[in-house]
N, C-alpha and C positions, 0 to 999 in steps of 0.2 A: 298406760304408762309401761315402758319397757326398761327393765333394769339389767345391767350387766352382771352384777353380783350382789350378794347379801349385804356387803358393806355400805353400798349406796342406800339401801333400804334402812339400815340402822342409822345412818347419818340423818336421813329425812325424819325418822322417828325421834331422834334426839333433838332435832331442831323444832319439833312440834308440828311439822308439816303433816305427818301421818299419825293417826291415833293407833291404839293397840289392835283394834279390829281390822283397820286398813292395812296395817303392817303384816298381819297374819295372812290376809287375803292376797296381797301382792307376793308374799313369800311363797305361798302355795302355788300361785300362778307361775312364778319363776321356776320353782322346782318341777312342775309339770312340763314346762317348756324344755327344760334341760333334759328330762327323761325322754320326751318325745323326740328331741333331736338325736339323742344317743341311739334310740331304737331305729330311727330312720337311717342313721349312718351304718348300723349293723345290717339293715335290709338292703342297702344299695348294692347293686350288682357290679361285677368286674367287667370293664370295657373290653379287655382282651379276650375273655371267654365269649362275650357277646359277638365280637367281630370274627372270631374263629368259627363260631357257629354260623354266622351270616355268610361267611366266605365259603365254607366247605359244605354246609347243609342248608343254604339259604332258600332253595326252592321247596324244602320241606317245612319251612317256617319255624324250625327249632329255636332260632335266635329270638323270635318273638315270644315263644312260650317261656324262655329263660327270663325275660324282663317283665313278663306279666301282660303282654298284649295278646291275650288268648284268642280274641276274635280275628285279629290279623293272621295269627299262626294257623288257625283252622281254615281260613280262606286260602292261604298259600298252600297248605297241605291238600285241601280239596282240589284246587286248580291243578296241582301237580299230578294228583292221582287220576283225574279225568282227562288229562291232556292227550293221552293215547287215542281217545275217541274223537279228538278235535284237531288232528294233524299237528300236535305238539305246540300249537299257538299259545295256549294258556301257560305252558311251561316256559316259553320264551318271555312272555309278559312277567311271570313271577321271577324269572332270573334277573331281569332288569330292575324289578321292584326290590329284590334282595340286595342288589348292588347299590341301589340308592340308599337303602337303609344302612348298609355297611359303611357308606361314605358319610352319611349325615346324621344318623340317630345318636344322640348323646345323653338321653334321659330314659329312665324306665317308666312303666305305666303309672306309677304313683308320683311321678314328677321329680324323683331323686336323680341327680346326675350320676352317671356311671363312674365307678372308681377307676383310677389309673392316672399315670403321668400323661398330661395333655399333649406334650411334645412327642412322646413315644407313640401315643395313639394316632396322631396325625401322620407320623412317619410310617407307621404300619399301614395306614390307609393308603398312603402314596405308593408304598411298595406293592401292596395288593393290586392297586390300579395299574401300576407299571407292568406287573406280571401278567395281568389280563390283556393289556395292550400287546405285550410281547407274544403271547400265545395267539392272539387274533392275527397278528402279522405273520407269524410262523405258519399258520394254517390257511393264510390267504383270506381271512374273513374281513379284512379292512377293504372298504369299497375302492374300486379302481385297480385292484391287484388280482392277478390270476395265480393259480397254484402252479 
């Protein structure tokens, strides 16, 4: 059973649906759920900080460390550090990986959604993508163009 508030429990107890022991048990469950939800809300991370880290330091994996994806962060950092020895191909891979995370990741490692205004988050994602496209065109990185 899931109850929205203590008044519903009191009503059920008054009608005789719940005895004293069941009432206390459900009251404690409801209190624990409320406390857990509040703790998780405090632990949720800011989407704008995550996206700034992904955009500016994405190849180092700092954005993944921020939201608790430590394994991903270490892999990105490791690939970036060894890319010098492999003709920078791992760095290119990690850059596209970080761009994909910048565009699509919206939850932290514990499953909590990132905090922030959803419309503003998507607007920032579009602006970031447009800026990358502009830079690619400016430096002739788009296929079919020459410098």
